[in-house]
N, C-alpha and C positions, 0 to 999 in steps of 0.2 A: 504494499499500500504506499503511496507516494504522500508524503506530508508537506503541505505548502508552507513556506517560512511566513512567520508573523511579522509582517512589515508595518503594522499599524494601519493598514488601509482598510477602511469600512465603506461598503457600497451605499450605506445610508447616511454617510457623514454630511453630505450636502443637503439633506432633507431634514429640517427641524421638526420635532414633534408638533402635530396639530392638536388644538385643544378644542373643547366643546364650543366655546364662545366664537372661534374662528368658524366652526362649521355653521353655527347659527347666523353669523353674518353673510356667509354664502347663500344660505336658504333665503334670508331676507332680500338679497339682490335678485334672486330668481323670481320670487313672489311679487316683488316690485315691478319686474318686467311683465308680469302677468295681470297687473292692475291692482294688486293689493299692496298694502304698506304696513305689515306687522313688524314688530321688533322684539328681539330677545326671545323670551320663552313663548310669546304670542306667535312667532314665526313657526315654532315647533308645534304648537297647539293647532295651527292651521292644517298641518299635515297628519294630525292624529286621527284615530278612528275610534269611536265609542262602540264598545262591545256591550253585551248584557252583563247583569250582575255588577254594574258600576265600574267596570274594567275598561280601560283606554289602551289601545295599542298606539305606542309612540313610534315616530319614524326612525329613531336612533336609540340604541341601548349600548351602554358601556359597562365596564367593570365596576363603576361607582353605583350601580343600581341598588346596592344593599339588600340583596336577596338572602333568603334563609340558607344556611349551609346544607347542601344537598347530600353530603356524606358519601360513602362508598357503595358500589353495587353489592347487594347481599347483606348489608349491614343496616341497622336502624339509622334514619327513618325510612330506609328501603325506597327513597325517591327515585334512585337510580336503577332499581331492580330488585326483585325478591330473592334473587341468588346471585352469588359472585359471577357466574358465567352468563348472566342475562338470560335470554331464551334458549340458551345451549346451542352448540353447533348445528344440531338438527332443525333449529328453528322453533317456532311456536306450535302448539297442537292445532291442526287444521280440523276443525270440528264443523261438520256439515249438518244441517237440520233437515229433518224429514217429517211430514204432517199429512201424507196421504192416508186416507182411512183403509184403503185396500191393503191388507197386510202382505199379500204375495207381491204386489207391484212395489210396495215399499221395500220389501226384501231384495228385489232386483236392483232397485236404486242404491240401497245401502251397500250391496256388495260391489256395485260399479264404482261407488265413491271410494270404498276402502282399497280397492285394487288399483286405483288410478290417482292416488295422492292424498286423500283424507286419512287422518290418523285416529279420529274418533267420531262417534254417532251422537247427534243430539236428536232424540226421538220424542215427538209429540204423542201422547198416549191419552186415551179417554175421548171425550166429546170432541176435542180439537185435533184428533189424529187417529192413530191406530187403536182399535178397541183393546182393553186390557187383556182380554182373552186371546188376542192375536199377537201378542208380543212375541211368542215363541216363534211363530211363522215368520214375523218381521226380522227376526235375528237368526233365522236358520242359516247355518254355514259360516256365521261370524265367530272368529276366534276370540272368545270373551276374555282370555287371559292375555291378549295382545291389543284388542281394540276397545278402549274405554267406551261404555255406554252411558249417556247422560239422559236422564228422563225429564220430561216436562208434562206432568199429568194433571196440573191444576188442582181441582178439588179431590181428584181420585188418587192423589200422590201416595197414600198409604197402601192402597190396594195394587197400585202398579209397582211399588217398591218390593212388596212381598212376592209378586209374580216374578219380579226379575231375580230376587234372591233364590226363589224356588228353581228358576231356570239354571241358575249357577249350580245348585246342588244337583239337579237332574243331569246335567252335562258333565258333572265330575270336576268342576272347577274349584280348586282349593280355596278356602276363604281368603287365605293371604295372597292369592293371585288374582282375585276378582278386582277389576278396575272400573272407575267411573264415578257417577254421581246419581243419587236417588232422586234429587230434585224437588225435595219437600220445600214448598214455598206458600204457606198460608197467607202471609201478609201481601205478597204480590198478587195472589188470587183475589184477596179481598179488595185490593186497590182497583183491580179490573172489574170486579163484579158488583161492588158495594155491599157484599154480604159480610158484616163485620161480626154478627151475633156469636158465631162459634169459633172465633179466631183462637180463644184460649184452649179449647178442646183440641183443635187441630194442631196448635203449637205443641201441646203435650204429646200428641201422637208423633210429631216430628222429632221431638226430643228423645222419644223412645228409640226411634230409627238411628238417631245420632249416637246414642249410647251403645247400640248394638254394633254400629260400624266401627266405633272406637275400640270396642272390646274384641270383636271377631273378624272384622274386615278392614284391615289397615289400608288397603288401596281404594276404599270407598269413601266419599263424603256424602253427607245426608241432606244438608240444608243450603238452599240458594238464597243469596241476598240479591234480589233482582231489582235493579234500578230502572228497567226498561219501561214498566208501566207509567212511571213519572216522566221519563223522556218522551214517551209516545203520547203523553197528554199535553205536551208542549213545555215541559220544564227546561230551564236554563241549565248549563253545566253545573254551576253551584248548587242549584236545587237538586239536581241529580246526585251530586255528592253528599249533600247534607241528609237526604232521605236514605240513601245507602248506608250512611254511618248510623242514623237512628235505628234503621232496621237491624243492622249488625249488633248495636247495643241491646236491643230487644232479645236477640237470640243468646247473647252472652248471659243475659239474666236468666232466660228460660233453660239453657243447658247447664249452667252451673247449679241452678235449682234442682235439676234432675240428676245431679250427681257428678257431673264432669267438672274437672278443674278448668281454670280459665284458658290454660294452654291447649288442652284437649278440645275445649269448646270452639277456640279459634281455628283448630285443625278440621273441624266439620263444616266450616263455611266456605263458599265460593261466592265471589261478587261478580255480578254481571252488569257491564255498562254498554251504552251505545257508543259506536264510532261513527263520526260523521265526516263529510268531505271538507269541513274545516279542519285541516290537518293539525295546525298548531294548537288549536283549542283541545282537539282529542288527546294529542300527546301530553299536554299539560294536564288535562283532566285525569289521565291514568296515573301520572307521576304523582299528582296531588292526592289522589285516592289512597295510594300506598303510604304516603306520608301521614295522612290523617288517621288511617287505620293503625298505624304504628304507634301514634299518640294514644289512641283509645287502649290498645293492648298494653302500652306501658303504664298507663294509670290502672289498669287491671292486674298489674303485677306480672304480665307475660314478657319475658325477655327472649333474646336470641331469634333464631329463624322462625320460631312459632308465632311472632308478631308480624310476618310478612304476609301480605294480603294475596290470596290466590284470585287472579282476574281472568274473566271470560268476556271478551269484546265482541260485540255483534254490530254489524253494519246497520245504520239507522233505517227504520221503516219510514220515518217522517220525511226523509229526503227522497224517498223513491217516488217516482212518477208513473202514472198510467199512460199518459201521452208520450210518444217518442221514448219507449222504455229503454232503447239501446244506449241512451245517455247514462242510464244507471250503471252501466259497466264502468264509466269513467268515475262516477261517484264512489262506487264500491272499491275500485282500485285505490283511490286516494284514502278512503276510510280505512281500508285494510293495512295500507302502508303505515298510516298513523298509529293504528293499533299495535302493529309490530314494533315500530320505533318507539312507542309509549311503554312498552315492556309487558304487554298482555301475554298470559300464559297460554290462552287459547283464543282462537279468533274464527268466528263464523261470518263468512261472506254470503249474504243472501243473494240468491240469483236475481238477475236484472229483471225477470218478469214476476218477481215475488207479489208485486201489488195487483197483479192481474188474475192470480189464482195459483194453482199448483204448477211448478216449474216443469219444463220438459228436460229431456236429457241434455240438449245443448246448453241450456242456461245452467244446469247443475255443473256441467264440465267446465264451463267459463268461470263459475264461481270458485270451484276448488283450484283451478289452474291459476287463479289470481294469487292465491297465497304461495303455490308452488313456484312461480316465476319470482315472486319477491324473496322467497327463501333459497331457491336453488341457483337462480341466476343473478339476482342483485345481491345475494348474500347477507341479507339484513340480519339473519340469525347469528351470523359470525361476529357482529359488532355489539358490544355491551353498551347500552344507553347511548345510541347514536345521536341523540339531541343534546345529551348532557354538555354543559360548557357553553351552550349558546345563551348569551345574556338575555336574549328575547325569551327563550323558552324558560329559563330559569325564574325570570321576573314574572312571567304569566303563570307558572307553576305556583309560585309563592302568592300572587294575588288571588288565583283561583282557590287555593287552599284556605286562605283567610276568609274568602266569601262563603265557601262551603261550610266551614267550622261555624261561622255566624248563624248560618240557616240551621245547622244541626242543633246549636244551642237553643235556638227559638222553638224547634220542634220539642226538645226536651222540656222546655219551660212550659209547653202546652200539654205536657203529660206524656210525651213520648210518641212513637210512631203510630201506635194503634189509636190512641186518643186523638191525635192530630188528623188521622184519616176519618174517624168517626165523626168529629166535630166539623169537618170541612175546611180546616185550616189549611191543609195541604192543597186541596182542590182550588180553593179560592186564590191562593197565591200563585199557583202554576197557571190558573186561568188568566190572571192578570198579566203574567209574563207573556203568554201566548198572545193575548190580544195586542200587546205592544208589537210583537213580531208580525202578527197578521196585518197590521198596518203598513209595515215594511214591505211585506209581500204584495199587498194591494197596490202600493205606489211603485213597485219594482225596484225600490232601493235594495231589496234582496231579490236579485233576478233568478228565475228558475229556467235554465236552458231546456228548450223544446216545449215549454208551457207558457211562461209569461214572456219569454225572449225566444225569438226565432222558432215559432211554431210552424209545423207542417200540416196544413189542413188536409192535404190529399193523401197523407200517409195511410196505408191500409191498417185497420185495427189488428192488434195481436190478440189472438183468442187462446185461452188456456182453460183447462178443467177447473171447475169451481172448487175452491178450498173450503174446508170446514169453517163453520162460524167461529169467530174468536169470542172469548168471554166478554160480556159487556154488562152495563148497569152501574158501573162505578166511574172511575175517571175516564174522560173521553179519549178517543184515539184521533189524533190530528195528523194532517199531512200538508206539506207545503203547497202542494197543488190544488188543494181542496176547492178554493174559491174559483179558480180558473177552470177546473175540472166541472164544476157545476154549469158554468157558462157553455163550455164545449158540449156538455150533454144536451143542453137546450138546443144547440145548433145541430147536433146529430139528429134529435127528434124532428126538427124542422125539416132537415134534409130527407128523413125517411117518409114524412108526411107529403111533402111537396115536390120532392125530386131536386131541389136546389137549396143551397145554403143561403142564409140571410146575407145581404150585400151592402156595401157602402161604396157609394161612387166617390172617387178621389178626383177632384178638379185640380189638376196640376198646371198652374199658370206659368207662362214664360218658358224660357229655354231650360234645358235639363240642369244646367249649372245653378239655376235659381230654385228649382222645386225638388231635385232628387233627394237631398237629405231629408226634408220633411215628409216627402211622399214615402220614403222608406220607413221612417218612424211610424207614420200612420198605418201603413200595411202591417207592420210588425205589431202594433197596438191592437188592431181590430181582429187580426187573425188569432190573437191570443184569447178572444172570446168567441171564436168560431164564425166570425163575420168575414165573408170573402170580399177583398177590396177589388173594385173594378175601375181600372185606370182609363182616363181620357187623354190620349196622346195628342189631341188637336185643339185644346182649350185656348184659342187665339183670343177670343173675347167672350162676353157674357152670353150672347146668343148661342154660340157654339157649345159652350159649356152646358147650357140648359137643354139644348137638343141632345147632347151626348148623355146627359143624365136620364132623360126620358127613355132614351133607347137601352140603357143599362138594365132597366128593370129594378133598380135600387129604390129604397124609400128614404134613405138619409144620404147626406153628401158631406164631404170634408174638403175644404179649400186648402191647398198647399202651394207656397211659393216663399220668396224672400220678403223681407219687411218692406223693401223698397216697392216690390210690385204689389203688396198688399195695399199700400197707401194709394196706388193708382187705380187698382181693379177689383179689390176684395169686395167693397161695398156693392158694386154694380153686379158682380157675379153672384153675391149672396142673394140679392133681389131677385135675379133671374131664376136661380135654383128654387127659391121659395114659390115663385109664380109657377114653376114647372111642377110643383107639387111635393117638394121635398119636405118631410115631415119634421126634420131636424137638420140644421146646417152647423157643421163644426168648422173651426179654423185652427190650423196646426201652428202653434207659437203663442207667445205672450202678446197681447194686443197694445199694451203700453198706453199712451195718451189717446190712442184711436178707439178705445174700447166702446164708447158710446156710439161713435160713428158706425162701427161694425155692427153693434147690436141693433141700432135703429134700422139698418139695412136688412136684417134678418139672421145674422150669426146668433145661434142659441147657446153655443158652448165653445170654450177654447181648450184644446188638448195640449198638454205640455208635459215635458219629462218631469218625473217626480210628482205628477198628479195622481189622483186615485183612479188607477186603470180599471179596477173592478166596478167602481161606481159609473164610470163613463160606459163600459160595455154593458152593464146591467141596463142602464138606461136606454142604450141604443137598442138592445134586443127587445125591451118593453115596447118601444115606439114602432119598431118594425113588425111587431105583433107576433113574436116568437113566444110560445106558451112556456 
C-alpha cells in the first residue's frame, strides 16, 4: 500500500465553513427574486411544511437540532432497531395476508406465496375469511414448523387459536417448534365493531392463551396490539402511536394480573402499524414506537431485549384507491421500503387491487415481490437502521415520539384505552383529525394521483371477486379517495343510464399559449368528478363559442384563457354562453378587480387552484342533473 506524504495540503483549505445564517441570507435572496421579502427565520418558515400533530418539516436540519439520543441498535431505547443486527441479513419477515373464504382456494394461494418469496402467512379466519373449521384445509401442505402462521380471527380468536393448536398436535409439530401468532385482539375488534360490553371477558380468554403460549409454546405469541383500526379511521401518526401504547399498557395489566411477569407479558405482544407512502413519517413512526414502548417497559421494570417492541407493518388501506389501482403499486412500494428502513420485523404489502375485492394471482405476486426486490436486490436487510444519523429523521422521530406520548397520557387520564373507546374520546379526536385532512383532500392540497389528479375517465374498470365484509359498527373506515369516488360513482351511473358521461364545455379563448395551462387545469379538475371536458378548438369570438357549446351537448361551460384576454372577451363570451342555455358558467382563475363585471355578464363561479374541488364538482353534477 502506498502512503502519501503529509504535506499539509487540504483540499478544503480554501473553503471556509458555512454557517446557518449564511444559508438563511442565500434563501432570502432567492425568495426576494420570487417576490417575497422575508428575513432571518421568516425565510426558513416560508419554506417549511406543516404536518399533522403540530409538527413542522423544516427546509434544513443540522446537528444542532437537539434531538433525543437514539442509542445503539438492539439496546434501549431500541430507536435504531430491536436487535443489534437490525432486520438480519435475510431481511424482514415477508408476511402475506389471505382472506378468501374458500379454504381450498386459499390453500392454493398460501402455498404459491410460500413457494415464491413469502416467509409467513397472515390468515383471516371466521366471518372475515376462512371458516374456523376450514383452517386445516387452508393450511394443508404448509410446513408449520418452518412457516409461521398469524391468525386474524376477530371475535372468534379463541376458537381459531384452539383449532390451530389442535392442528399442530395433529400434525406432530412439537410445541417448541410451533411458530406464529394466535392473533387475540379483543380491543381492536371492539374498536371496529363498537361492541365493548364483553371486552373484559374476552381479555381474560386472551390472557389464558398468552399464559399457555408462554408456558408451552415458546415460538408463539398470543396477543396483537393492532393500531390499524385507528389509522383506518383517520388517525394521525401520533394518535396511532398513542392508541397502541395505551392498548399495550392495557395488556400488560391484564397479563400480569393473570400471573405472567412483566417481561413475559411483553414477550406475548406484537404491535401492528400502518405504513404509508409518506416514507419519512412512516420511518419515524416505527422508530418512535420502539422508543416509546421501551420507556413503558422500563417503567414496568423490564430490562434488556425483553423491552424491544415486536413490529408488524402493513401497507395502508387508507391510501389505496379504487380508480386507477395500478398506481397503488407505487404507493405500496414506497410504504414497504419505509417499513423496512424503519425497522419493522414483519411487513405485509397489500395487493394493488385490495380495495376492489379479493386479489388475483398477479396482484399477490407483485405484492410479495415488492419485498423480495427490496431485500434481495436493494439489500435493505443488510443495513442496520439505514435512516439513522439523518438529522431530519432523528428530529422527526423525536417530535413524533413526544406527540404520541402526549396523546397516550391523555388516554390514560381518560381511564385507559377501553374507557376512552367506550366514552367516544378516541373516536371524537380521530374524527376531528380526519376532518382536517379531508379538507386538504377536497382542495387537492393533498393530491391523489389517478383520482383527484390525472384521472383517466376511459380506463376500463378492474373487476375482482367480492371480499368478505369487514367488521363495522365502531370506528369508521375512511379512504383518501372517498369523496372523489362518490362523484365518479354518480358519473358511472349516469353513463350506464344515458350512454354518455356528464360533460363540461371548455371555451378556450385565444391562441394555445394563452389558454393551454388553464384548459389543462380545468380538464384535470372536472375529470376528477367524472365530468368529461369537451374542448372548442375554434372559439374566436363569443358567437362561435356559443355555437360550439350548443353542438357539444354539454349543460355547463368553463371559460379558459389568460387574464389579458379575459379582460377583452370573457364578459361577452359568458353572456353568449348563458344565452345559449348554459346552466352554469365557470371561469378558470381569480377574477381580481373584474369580479363584478364577470358576474354581471353571467359567470357563476370561479375555479382556482386550492379551491374546494369536491364542492365545485358536486355542484356541477347537481346542475347537470346527475342523480
